[in-house]
TINU-724687 format. One record per residue (C-alpha): residue in three letters; x, y, z. Coordinates in steps of 0.5 Angstrom, whole numbers, plus 2048, in hexadecimal, padded with zeros to 3 digits. Layout:
N
AlaXYZ...
//
This chain:
331
Met7F17D2801Glu7F37D17FALys7F97D07FBPro7FE7CA7FFLeu7FF7CC805Trp8067CC804Met8067D1800Trp8027D6805Val8087D480AVal80E7D6804Phe80B7DC804Phe80A7DF80BThr8107DB80DLeu8147E1807Val8107E6809Gly8117E5811Ala8197E5810Leu8187EB80CLeu8157EF811Val81A7EC816Leu81F7ED812Asp81D7F5811Leu81B7F7819Gly8207F281BVal8267F3817Leu8267F8813His8227FD817Arg8237FB81EArg825803820Gln82080881EArg82380C819Val822811814Ile82280D80CGly825811806Pro8228107FFArg82880B7FDGlu827806803Ser820806801Leu8218057FALeu8257FF7FBThr8207FC800Phe81B7FD7FBGly81F7F97F6Phe8207F37FATyr8197F37FCVal8187F47F4Ala81D7EE7F3Val81A7E97F9Ser8137EB7F6Leu8157E87EFMet8197E27F1Phe8137E07F5Gly80E7E27EEAla8137DD7EBTrp8127D87F0Val80A7D97EFTrp80B7D87E8Ser8107D17E8Gln80A7CF7EDLeu8047D17EAGly8057D37E3Ala8067D87DFGlu7FF7DB7E0Thr7FF7DC7E7Gly8067DE7E7Ser8037E47E2Leu7FE7E57E6Phe8027E77ECLeu8077EB7E9Thr8007EE7E6Gly7FE7EF7EDTyr8047F27EFLeu8057F77EBVal7FE7FA7ECGlu7FE7F97F4Leu8057FD7F3Ser8038037EELeu7FC8037F2Ser7FF8047F9Met80480A7F6Asp7FD80E7F8Asn7FD80B7FFIle80580D800Phe8038147FEVal7FE814804Ile802811808Ser807817807Leu80281C808Val800818810Leu807817812Ala80881F810Tyr802820814Phe80481D81AArg80A81F819Ile80D81881BPro81581981BAla819816815Gln81C811819Tyr81680E81CGln81280E815His815807813Arg812804819Val80B807818Leu80C804811Phe80E7FD813Trp8097FC818Gly8047FF813Ile8067F980FLeu8047F4814Gly7FD7F6814Val7FD7F780DVal7FF7EF80DIle7F97ED812Leu7F37F280EArg7F57F1808Gly7F47EA809Leu7EE7EB80BMet7EB7EF806Ile7ED7EA800Trp7EB7E4804Leu7E47E8805Gly7E57EB7FDThr7E67E47FAGlu7E17E17FEIle7DC7E57FCVal7DE7E57F5Gln7DE7DD7F4Arg7D87DC7F8Phe7D47E27F3Glu7D87E37ECTrp7D47E97EBVal7D77ED7F0Leu7DD7ED7EBTyr7DA7F17E7Leu7D87F67EBPhe7DF7F77EDAla7E17F67E5Ala7DC7FD7E5Phe7DF8007EBLeu7E68007E9Val7E48027E1Phe7E08087E5Thr7E68097EAGly7EA80A7E4Ile7E780E7E0Lys7E58137E6Met7EC8137E7Leu7EE8157E0Phe7EA81B7E0Met7EA81D7E8Lys7ED8237EASer7F28247F0Asp7EF8277F5Gly7F68287F9Asp7F88247FEPro7F3821804Asp7F282480BIle7F481F80FGly7F2822815Lys7EB822813Asn7EB81A813Pro7E6817816Ile7EB812819Val7EF81781BLys7E981B81FPhe7E7814822Leu7EE812824Arg7F0819828Arg7E881A82ATyr7E781382EMet7EF81082FArg7F4814833Val7FA81682FThr801819831His80382182FGlu80A81E82EPhe80E81882CHis811814831Gly81781082CGlu81580A828Ala80E80882DPhe80880882BSer804809832Val80780B838Arg80480C83FGln804812841Lys800816846Asn7F9819844Asp7F9820846Lys7F1820846Thr7F081A84AGly7F781B84EArg7F881284DTyr7FD80F849Glu7FB80D843Tyr7FD80A83CPhe7FD80F836Ile7FE80E82FThr80481182CPro803815825Leu80780F822Leu80280B823Leu7FD810821Ala80081081BLeu80080981AIle7F880881BVal7F780D816Ile7FC80A811Glu7F8803811Cys7F2807811Val7F480A80AAsp7F6803807Leu7EF800809Val7ED806804Phe7F28047FFAla7F17FD7FFVal7E97FE7FCAsp7ED8007F6Ser7F27FC7F6Ile7EF7F47F8Pro7E97F57F3Ala7EF7F77EDIle7F37F07EFLeu7EC7EC7F0Ala7EA7EE7E9Leu7F17EB7E7Thr7F07E57EAThr7EC7E27F1Asp7F27DD7F3Ile7F37DF7FAPhe7FA7DD7FAVal7FC7E27F4Val7F87E87F7Tyr7FA7E77FDThr8027E67FCSer8037EB7F6Asn7FF7F17FBIle8037EF801Phe80A7EF7FDAla8087F67F9Ile8077FA800Leu80D7F7803Gly8117FA7FDLeu80D8017FDArg80F802804Ser816801804Leu8168067FETyr81280B802Phe81880F804Ala81B8107FCLeu8148117F9Ser8118167FDPhe81781A7FBIle8148197F3Leu80D8187F4Asp80B81E7F1Arg80E81D7EBPhe80A8177EAVal80581C7E6Tyr8028167E1Met8028117E5Lys7FB8127E7Tyr7F98127DFAla7FD80B7DFLeu7F98087E5Ala7F380A7E2Leu7F48077DDVal7F68017E0Leu7F08007E3Val7EC8017DDPhe7EE7FC7DAIle7EF7F77E0Gly7E77F97E1Ser7E57F87DALys7E97F17D8Val7E47EE7DDPhe7DE7F07D8Val7E27EF7D2Thr7E47E87D4Asp7DC7E67D4Met7DB7EA7CDLeu7E17E67C9Gly7DE7E07CDLeu7E57DE7D0Ala7E67DA7D6Lys7EC7DF7D9Phe7EF7E57D7Pro7F67E37D5Ala7FA7E57DBSer8007E67D6Val7FD7EC7D3Ser7FA7EF7D9Leu8027EF7DCGly8047F27D6Val7FF7F77D5Thr7FF7F97DCLeu8077FA7DCThr8077FE7D7Leu8028037D9Leu8068037E0Val80C8057DCSer80A80A7D7Gly80780E7DDIle80D80E7E1Val81180F7DBPhe80C8157D8Ser80D8187E0Leu8148187E1Leu81681B7DALys8108217DBThr8138237E2Gln81A8217E1Glu81B8297E2Thr8178297E8Pro81B82A7EELys8198247F4Thr8158267FAPro817822800Gly81181E803His81581C80AAla81181F810Pro813825814Ser81682281BGly813823822Pro80B822825Pro805823822Lys80282A824His7FB828826Asp7F682882DArg7F6822831Thr7F081F831
//
């Protein structure tokens, strides 16, 4: 670890306190979370993230502070598609609105671990084999250009996902929900014995964790192209995911209004990937972090503003999943 141990302790203590506050105090009882509460919670997480960024700035300098903020913005924006897919997963499994926060909360714990492993592995590879960074950069440019010209194929069919098929085939899944439980012990009609079954809540949670791993394939190379400082990469990722998950309940109602965000994100990916090659061509030791932050922020804000102006007359489409158990055969 490049940074002192005490800085990591501060970070994990803060994240742990936020999670305890979230589940143990604010959402101790399972209930439906409305858009207003969602926005207030998101605002709180953004404020905490910015304060943490200011602390990083004061401890490690303006360069590192700018990289943290840029990484935070990039992860926050790239994860918007993740929110869309999460909405489809929760709707497909018909997760009741009052249990959706529980699924998203425990999903964050999985992200903290899995993202940490992926970021550590990616950072180690880039630091040992510097040429891999150019592969990441080329991948980002290719992905961005592809996004600019790619036509939408409609919503993905969650039921045909290989992960869902595998889980249903090799795990015992209940037909119905059992409150907020992820698993339950009940009688197996096939064997006549009492065995443990997973509920649709856990099935949805596993699928969401797998979805996050898929989306990390884009977001982690994007921030590694900005910096290979594992502290900056990891902390900015986690704070962005904490905030965006809290925003889900508000964002799911208006996600279809961000029609130009795809193009803004595409340009962000092209910019981040291109600057790796531009830095070498200009003989720079490092690309100015302030420029990266300014360009990224300008592109994202432009995408949001143009999207909202374009769709201001468009009626909102609710994004909450309907209540009731999923209708599928037990496997």
